[in-house]
ZAMARGU-4260 file (C-alpha; in steps of 0.2 Angstrom, whole numbers, plus 5000, padded with zeros to 4 digits):
<rodrens>
0) 5107/5007/4918 | 5089/5009/4912 | 5088/5027/4920 | 5103/5032/4909 | 5098/5025/4893
5) 5091/5042/4888 | 5108/5050/4890 | 5115/5037/4878 | 5101/5040/4866 | 5104/5059/4867
10) 5123/5057/4864 | 5119/5047/4849 | 5107/5059/4842 | 5119/5074/4844 | 5131/5064/4834
15) 5118/5062/4820 | 5113/5081/4818 | 5097/5080/4827 | 5084/5094/4828 | 5074/5101/4843
20) 5060/5089/4841 | 5072/5075/4843 | 5079/5083/4858 | 5062/5085/4866 | 5057/5067/4862
25) 5073/5060/4871 | 5074/5072/4886 | 5055/5073/4890 | 5058/5088/4901 | 5074/5082/4910
30) 5088/5093/4915 | 5104/5091/4905 | 5121/5085/4911 | 5134/5099/4910 | 5144/5090/4897
35) 5130/5089/4884 | 5121/5106/4888 | 5132/5116/4875 | 5128/5105/4861 | 5109/5103/4866
40) 5107/5122/4867 | 5115/5125/4850 | 5104/5112/4842 | 5088/5119/4850 | 5093/5137/4845
45) 5098/5131/4828 | 5115/5138/4828 | 5126/5122/4828 | 5133/5125/4811 | 5131/5144/4810
50) 5145/5154/4803 | 5158/5163/4813 | 5151/5181/4814 | 5163/5187/4826 | 5177/5186/4813
55) 5169/5201/4806 | 5173/5211/4821 | 5187/5224/4819 | 5191/5224/4838 | 5188/5243/4838
60) 5178/5249/4854 | 5172/5266/4849 | 5153/5266/4852 | 5146/5282/4859 | 5141/5272/4875
65) 5157/5262/4876 | 5162/5268/4893 | 5145/5265/4900 | 5145/5247/4893 | 5162/5243/4900
70) 5158/5250/4917 | 5142/5240/4918 | 5152/5224/4913 | 5164/5227/4927 | 5151/5230/4940
75) 5142/5214/4935 | 5158/5204/4937 | 5161/5212/4954 | 5144/5207/4960 | 5145/5189/4955
80) 5162/5187/4962 | 5172/5178/4949 | 5190/5173/4952 | 5203/5186/4947 | 5211/5175/4933
85) 5193/5173/4926 | 5188/5191/4927 | 5199/5197/4913 | 5193/5184/4901 | 5175/5186/4905
90) 5176/5205/4904 | 5184/5204/4887 | 5171/5192/4880 | 5156/5202/4888 | 5162/5218/4880
95) 5168/5211/4863 | 5151/5201/4860 | 5140/5216/4866 | 5150/5229/4856 | 5149/5218/4840
100) 5131/5215/4843 | 5127/5233/4844 | 5137/5237/4828 | 5130/5222/4819 | 5112/5226/4823
105) 5113/5244/4824 | 5107/5244/4842 | 5111/5255/4856 | 5116/5248/4873 | 5106/5254/4888
110) 5110/5251/4907 | 5098/5237/4914 | 5092/5231/4897 | 5096/5213/4902 | 5110/5210/4889
115) 5124/5207/4901 | 5113/5196/4913 | 5107/5186/4897 | 5125/5183/4891 | 5133/5177/4908
120) 5125/5160/4908 | 5131/5157/4890 | 5149/5161/4895 | 5148/5148/4908 | 5146/5135/4894
125) 5165/5138/4890 | 5161/5139/4871 | 5172/5150/4860 | 5167/5168/4857 | 5159/5165/4841
130) 5148/5151/4847 | 5143/5161/4862 | 5138/5176/4851 | 5127/5165/4840 | 5118/5158/4855
135) 5116/5176/4862 | 5109/5182/4846 | 5097/5167/4843 | 5090/5169/4861 | 5087/5188/4858
140) 5079/5185/4841 | 5068/5170/4846 | 5064/5172/4865 | 5066/5190/4870 | 5050/5200/4866
145) 5053/5216/4856 | 5049/5232/4865 | 5053/5227/4883 | 5051/5245/4888 | 5038/5254/4900
150) 5021/5253/4893 | 5027/5241/4880 | 5015/5229/4871 | 5023/5215/4880 | 5016/5220/4897
155) 4999/5224/4890 | 4998/5206/4884 | 5005/5200/4901 | 4992/5210/4911 | 4978/5202/4900
160) 4984/5185/4905 | 4984/5189/4923 | 4966/5197/4921 | 4961/5181/4913 | 4967/5169/4926
165) 4966/5179/4942 | 4955/5195/4940 | 4956/5198/4959 | 4975/5199/4959 | 4975/5210/4943
170) 4962/5222/4950 | 4972/5224/4966 | 4987/5228/4956 | 4978/5240/4945 | 4970/5249/4960
175) 4988/5252/4966 | 4993/5258/4949 | 5006/5244/4948 | 5008/5239/4929 | 5018/5224/4924
180) 5032/5234/4917 | 5036/5240/4934 | 5041/5223/4941 | 5042/5211/4927 | 5053/5220/4914
185) 5069/5211/4919 | 5060/5194/4918 | 5056/5197/4900 | 5072/5205/4895 | 5084/5191/4901
190) 5072/5176/4904 | 5074/5178/4923 | 5093/5178/4922 | 5094/5193/4933 | 5082/5186/4946
195) 5086/5168/4949 | 5101/5159/4954 | 5114/5152/4941 | 5109/5134/4944 | 5090/5138/4942
200) 5093/5147/4926 | 5103/5133/4918 | 5089/5121/4922 | 5075/5132/4917 | 5083/5136/4900
205) 5086/5117/4897 | 5067/5115/4897 | 5063/5132/4889 | 5074/5129/4874 | 5067/5111/4872
210) 5049/5117/4872 | 5053/5130/4859 | 5039/5141/4864 | 5043/5159/4864 | 5027/5164/4874
215) 5032/5152/4888 | 5040/5167/4897 | 5022/5175/4899 | 5016/5159/4908 | 5032/5157/4919
220) 5029/5175/4925 | 5010/5171/4928 | 5014/5156/4938 | 5026/5166/4949 | 5012/5178/4953
225) 4998/5165/4955 | 5010/5155/4967 | 5012/5170/4978 | 4995/5178/4976 | 4990/5177/4995
230) 5006/5186/5000 | 5003/5199/4986 | 4985/5202/4991 | 4991/5203/5009 | 5001/5218/5004
235) 4986/5228/4997 | 4988/5242/5011 | 5007/5243/5009 | 5016/5257/4999 | 5017/5255/4981
240) 5036/5254/4981 | 5036/5240/4993 | 5024/5230/4983 | 5034/5233/4967 | 5050/5227/4976
245) 5042/5212/4982 | 5035/5207/4965 | 5052/5210/4957 | 5061/5198/4969 | 5048/5184/4969
250) 5058/5173/4956 | 5073/5174/4968 | 5064/5161/4979 | 5065/5147/4966 | 5076/5132/4969
255) 5083/5120/4957 | 5071/5107/4963 | 5057/5118/4959 | 5061/5121/4940 | 5052/5105/4933
260) 5036/5108/4942 | 5037/5127/4938 | 5039/5124/4919 | 5025/5110/4919 | 5013/5122/4928
265) 5017/5136/4915 | 5013/5123/4901 | 4997/5119/4909 | 4991/5137/4910 | 4997/5139/4892
270) 4985/5125/4887 | 4971/5133/4898 | 4972/5149/4889 | 4965/5154/4872 | 4979/5154/4859
275) 4973/5168/4848 | 4985/5181/4856 | 4999/5170/4851 | 4994/5170/4832 | 4989/5189/4833
280) 5005/5196/4841 | 5018/5183/4836 | 5026/5195/4823 | 5023/5210/4833 | 5032/5203/4849
285) 5045/5191/4841 | 5058/5192/4827 | 5074/5199/4823 | 5079/5213/4835 | 5084/5228/4824
290) 5081/5246/4828 | 5078/5250/4810 | 5063/5239/4808 | 5046/5247/4808 | 5037/5241/4824
295) 5022/5231/4821 | 5005/5238/4826 | 4998/5230/4841 | 4981/5236/4848 | 4981/5226/4864
300) 4984/5241/4875 | 4966/5246/4873 | 4959/5228/4875 | 4946/5226/4889 | 4950/5208/4891
305) 4958/5194/4882 | 4953/5193/4863 | 4948/5177/4855 | 4947/5175/4836 | 4932/5167/4827
310) 4944/5154/4820 | 4949/5148/4838 | 4931/5149/4844 | 4925/5137/4830 | 4940/5126/4830
315) 4939/5123/4849 | 4921/5119/4847 | 4926/5103/4838 | 4939/5097/4850 | 4936/5080/4858
320) 4925/5082/4873 | 4936/5069/4883 | 4951/5081/4882 | 4951/5089/4899 | 4965/5101/4895
325) 4958/5109/4880 | 4950/5127/4881 | 4931/5125/4879 | 4920/5141/4877 | 4903/5145/4884
330) 4897/5158/4871 | 4887/5173/4877 | 4878/5183/4864 | 4876/5201/4871 | 4867/5209/4856
335) 4850/5217/4858 | 4835/5205/4857 | 4830/5211/4840 | 4847/5207/4833 | 4848/5190/4842
340) 4830/5186/4835 | 4836/5189/4817 | 4849/5176/4818 | 4860/5168/4832 | 4871/5153/4835
345) 4861/5139/4842 | 4874/5136/4856 | 4875/5154/4862 | 4867/5160/4878 | 4858/5176/4875
350) 4861/5190/4888 | 4853/5206/4882 | 4866/5220/4885 | 4852/5233/4885 | 4844/5225/4901
355) 4859/5231/4911 | 4854/5249/4910 | 4835/5247/4907 | 4830/5233/4919 | 4844/5230/4931
360) 4834/5217/4941 | 4830/5207/4925 | 4848/5208/4920 | 4854/5201/4937 | 4841/5187/4935
365) 4848/5183/4917 | 4866/5183/4924 | 4861/5170/4937 | 4852/5160/4923 | 4868/5161/4913
370) 4879/5154/4926 | 4866/5140/4930 | 4866/5136/4911 | 4885/5135/4911 | 4886/5124/4925
375) 4872/5112/4918 | 4881/5111/4901 | 4897/5107/4909 | 4890/5093/4919 | 4881/5087/4904
380) 4897/5087/4894 | 4888/5097/4881 | 4896/5104/4865 | 4889/5121/4870 | 4897/5120/4888
385) 4914/5126/4894 | 4921/5135/4909 | 4929/5149/4898 | 4916/5163/4895 | 4917/5171/4878
390) 4906/5186/4876 | 4900/5192/4858 | 4894/5209/4853 | 4888/5214/4836 | 4905/5220/4830
395) 4897/5238/4828 | 4906/5251/4839 | 4890/5261/4843 | 4882/5245/4850 | 4897/5236/4858
400) 4900/5249/4871 | 4885/5241/4880 | 4893/5224/4877 | 4909/5230/4885 | 4899/5236/4900
405) 4892/5218/4902 | 4910/5211/4901 | 4916/5224/4913 | 4903/5219/4926 | 4909/5201/4926
410) 4927/5206/4928 | 4922/5217/4943 | 4915/5202/4951 | 4932/5193/4948 | 4925/5181/4936
415) 4939/5170/4929 | 4941/5165/4910 | 4933/5180/4903 | 4936/5184/4884 | 4928/5194/4870
420) 4926/5188/4852 | 4936/5199/4840 | 4924/5207/4828 | 4908/5200/4836 | 4893/5194/4826
425) 4900/5203/4810 | 4916/5192/4812 | 4905/5176/4813 | 4895/5181/4798 | 4910/5185/4787
430) 4919/5169/4793 | 4905/5158/4786 | 4899/5169/4772 | 4884/5161/4763 | 4883/5147/4774
435) 4877/5156/4789 | 4860/5148/4786 | 4868/5132/4790 | 4875/5138/4807 | 4861/5150/4813
440) 4845/5148/4821 | 4830/5159/4816 | 4841/5168/4803 | 4831/5181/4794 | 4841/5190/4780
445) 4828/5205/4779 | 4831/5208/4798 | 4849/5203/4800 | 4859/5220/4801 | 4874/5212/4792
450) 4863/5205/4778 | 4853/5221/4776 | 4869/5232/4776 | 4876/5221/4762 | 4861/5221/4752
455) 4860/5240/4751 | 4878/5243/4747 | 4889/5228/4745 | 4891/5219/4728 | 4901/5206/4737
460) 4890/5199/4751 | 4873/5206/4746 | 4872/5197/4730 | 4878/5181/4738 | 4863/5182/4750
465) 4850/5185/4737 | 4856/5172/4724 | 4858/5156/4733 | 4856/5140/4722 | 4842/5128/4725
470) 4854/5115/4732 | 4860/5128/4745 | 4842/5133/4749 | 4838/5114/4753 | 4853/5114/4765
475) 4847/5129/4773 | 4830/5122/4776 | 4837/5106/4782 | 4848/5115/4794 | 4834/5125/4802
480) 4824/5109/4804 | 4838/5102/4815 | 4833/5113/4830 | 4844/5107/4844 | 4858/5117/4851
485) 4871/5103/4849 | 4867/5102/4830 | 4878/5117/4826 | 4894/5108/4830 | 4888/5092/4822
490) 4884/5101/4806 | 4901/5111/4807 | 4912/5099/4797 | 4899/5097/4783 | 4897/5116/4782
495) 4915/5119/4780 | 4916/5107/4765 | 4902/5118/4757 | 4910/5134/4762 | 4927/5130/4754
500) 4917/5126/4738 | 4910/5144/4736 | 4921/5157/4729 | 4921/5173/4739 | 4910/5187/4731
505) 4925/5199/4730 | 4936/5188/4719 | 4921/5181/4709 | 4916/5199/4704 | 4934/5201/4698
510) 4934/5185/4688 | 4917/5187/4681 | 4918/5205/4678 | 4936/5212/4679 | 4930/5230/4676
515) 4919/5231/4691 | 4931/5220/4701 | 4946/5231/4698 | 4936/5246/4706 | 4933/5236/4722
520) 4948/5225/4724 | 4955/5235/4739 | 4938/5239/4748 | 4933/5229/4763 | 4917/5219/4760
525) 4907/5228/4774 | 4909/5246/4767 | 4892/5249/4759 | 4896/5267/4755 | 4909/5263/4742
530) 4897/5251/4732 | 4880/5260/4731 | 4882/5265/4713 | 4888/5249/4706 | 4877/5236/4698
535) 4876/5218/4705 | 4887/5206/4696 | 4881/5188/4692 | 4889/5176/4704 | 4893/5159/4697
540) 4907/5146/4696 | 4919/5145/4681 | 4916/5129/4672 | 4931/5118/4666 | 4927/5123/4648
545) 4930/5141/4652 | 4948/5138/4659 | 4956/5145/4644 | 4945/5160/4643 | 4950/5178/4648
550) 4942/5177/4665 | 4958/5169/4672 | 4970/5181/4663 | 4979/5195/4671 | 4971/5192/4688
555) 4983/5196/4702 | 4981/5188/4719 | 4967/5197/4728 | 4966/5199/4746 | 4951/5206/4756
560) 4963/5212/4770 | 4951/5216/4785 | 4956/5220/4803 | 4952/5202/4809 | 4949/5191/4794
565) 4958/5182/4780 | 4956/5188/4763 | 4955/5175/4749 | 4961/5171/4733 | 4953/5155/4726
570) 4960/5147/4711 | 4942/5142/4706 | 4934/5125/4706 | 4944/5113/4695 | 4944/5095/4692
575) 4960/5086/4686 | 4955/5068/4687 | 4946/5070/4703 | 4960/5078/4712 | 4974/5067/4705
580) 4989/5074/4696 | 4987/5076/4677 | 4999/5069/4664 | 5007/5086/4664 | 5009/5086/4683
585) 5016/5068/4683 | 5029/5072/4670 | 5039/5084/4681 | 5057/5081/4681 | 5062/5089/4697
590) 5070/5076/4708 | 5066/5072/4726 | 5051/5065/4735 | 5043/5071/4751 | 5055/5071/4766
595) 5070/5068/4756 | 5087/5076/4761 | 5095/5086/4747 | 5109/5098/4745 | 5101/5115/4745
600) 5112/5124/4732 | 5112/5110/4720 | 5093/5108/4721 | 5090/5126/4718 | 5100/5125/4702
605) 5087/5112/4695 | 5081/5117/4678 | 5063/5115/4682 | 5063/5128/4696 | 5054/5143/4690
610) 5056/5154/4706 | 5062/5151/4724 | 5058/5162/4739 | 5067/5162/4755 | 5054/5161/4769
615) 5049/5154/4786 | 5037/5140/4788 | 5025/5144/4802 | 5016/5130/4812 | 5000/5132/4821
620) 5010/5130/4838 | 5020/5145/4834 | 5036/5136/4828 | 5045/5144/4813 | 5058/5135/4802
625) 5069/5144/4789 | 5063/5137/4773 | 5063/5140/4754 | 5047/5140/4744 | 5050/5132/4727
630) 5039/5135/4712 | 5040/5124/4697 | 5028/5124/4682 | 5017/5111/4691 | 5021/5110/4709
635) 5024/5120/4725 | 5038/5113/4735 | 5044/5117/4753 | 5063/5115/4757 | 5067/5116/4776
640) 5085/5122/4779 | 5096/5109/4788 | 5114/5112/4794 | 5129/5110/4782 | 5120/5117/4767
645) 5107/5103/4767 | 5088/5104/4766 | 5073/5093/4768 | 5059/5092/4756 | 5044/5094/4768
650) 5030/5095/4756 | 5027/5093/4737 | 5010/5100/4732 | 5003/5100/4714 | 4998/5118/4710
655) 4981/5112/4704 | 4977/5107/4722 | 4979/5125/4728 | 4961/5131/4730 | 4964/5147/4741
660) 4978/5159/4746 | 4975/5170/4761 | 4983/5184/4770 | 4979/5196/4785 | 4980/5214/4787
665) 4991/5214/4802 | 5003/5202/4794 | 5003/5205/4776 | 5018/5193/4773 | 5009/5179/4783
670) 5002/5169/4769 | 4992/5153/4770 | 4990/5140/4755 | 4975/5129/4757 | 4974/5113/4746
675) 4959/5102/4741 | 4949/5094/4728 | 4932/5093/4721 | 4919/5085/4732 | 4902/5084/4724
680) 4897/5102/4722 | 4910/5109/4733 | 4929/5108/4737 | 4936/5098/4751 | 4950/5106/4760
685) 4963/5093/4764 | 4978/5102/4770 | 4986/5119/4772 | 5003/5127/4774 | 5008/5144/4781
690) 5023/5154/4777 | 5031/5171/4782 | 5037/5177/4765 | 5046/5194/4764 | 5040/5196/4746
695) 5023/5189/4748 | 5014/5199/4735 | 5027/5194/4722 | 5027/5175/4727 | 5008/5174/4727
700) 5007/5183/4710 | 5019/5170/4703 | 5010/5155/4711 | 4993/5161/4705 | 5000/5163/4687
705) 5006/5146/4687 | 4990/5139/4694 | 4981/5147/4679 | 4993/5139/4667 | 4992/5122/4676
710) 4973/5123/4674 | 4974/5129/4656 | 4985/5114/4652 | 4974/5102/4662 | 4959/5109/4652
715) 4968/5106/4635 | 4972/5088/4640 | 4953/5085/4644
</rodrens>
């Protein structure tokens, strides 16, 4: 009886309108009983109470490719051997659903695009046609990568993952000119439905939808290759066509009993992989499948190896050392010696890229020293140690070609876990800004190329480097006296507090001097040529007494949108009763506390709501939830949509607590709100929310307007 308690709990949860997190907590990776599978899938794919879209279908089958679609459906049914009495019904459902899908999304059907294979397991659930269509549409939007075509970005990403975990296997396939699209296109197009038995697919999808990770298909494919690597390597002298056929059919060997271990291994490899690619390519690879949409730019096709963001490098350095499953990096600084000596991270191992060409023997010795240092740091459980090698260049194209040669030399030796820091040293410099002195050893601004470039042409960063306060200088001096390599990570959390207290130079120029700021609002901070004729602007914080002045007036949200970094809009240092709500904030009449369930339409009619934006709440793990961003005169509220016209109040933030709004160049609609309060001379970031907002510029402009008004009101009260 105890073994079946989870089934009773699952049935009860399904009656109570549970969500995917509830399902995962109850099932814990178990395969589902046939009777409950339809309800569970609908919950996991968030279509349980979706409207009947098929009612809009006019039953007219007049697509230009209609005959091809009907013929392919008939061929598929003959291949799987349904009973004659079922064939007519299944054929009708297949053609009707796919015809309506093409018309509804303005898509063109193509033979072997995986749609029919993806739809067949759904028809086996015996749901009505509308429910089946909703499931099909949700799977396509949520789990099937966009652009599953030869040489598509999907397969470039997949190849980088193979290279990261098994460079020998990747090199062998590259040598035979076997790119992933030649054998794995059907894997991605229909989540292995065309390659595995029906029972395997049902069990696999049970687990897939519970985990709610769209990138899991990449790691399922990776496990298939790694599991059969010896057989693949044994075929290195076989014809290319034979190898491609063997690879394509590898999933066919999966048995139902293998599915749980198969998915667990995929999850393990996912955790042992830097997650930057998920964040960088989420919008480019996943989302509503619509031919009219402009494809997202995705530069991964030219990547030498797996890219890692500065954010992930720094975040992972603070992970608990006892966590054996976390990715831990061993940072290798490949810049020339003179650049390294002008400032470097204390935990980085220096491997001069110039030695590779100038002194090959010395370079080989340095590589041996690197590998030895890596082993020792891992054995010592050092903060600086990790099995994942992350190489760092300068971030300057003319120099990083030598860094790329060093990385390529490691890949040629089939070294696992090789990655490259996106943006190199420039990215680290930009990430920490003025507080680089707290994180660098031997930093000399007069010799540091980033500092000197800024001082000669940039109003934004050069002025910051020259005009440090006395208190900041003391922190710099204290940090340099630390000396030991592990001090960097010990100081990191403190540095971040100070970092958030500083207003980025770009916005401060605009606030302090709107005339000059307007001329530079759209210029990246590193472009010296655009600023040589401009006079430096005094950098200072805006005091509470100045909140009613013109410096806050008519200032739109400003985004320094670079290739790899967030741009910032900071609301300025403000102190409303040490971070507590002011009387004006407390007087808000809008009903509802955090986590309360409300009726969405009624709530949106509340008189205190100034604006509401439909959006998607984005979690760091990649989960996205349909939500509404609500703006009142004093608060920012997030409502997450629930079935039956209801919504849940997820967060309720005072506008006065918003200290920063950021966006990225690649994802202009991906907005992050950061919250905090005064902490001594700085600001302490306490939380953040991230949203995908279709009207991001409009939303952030309105939020910033109300922040200014809230600060003005708070200043009047004080």
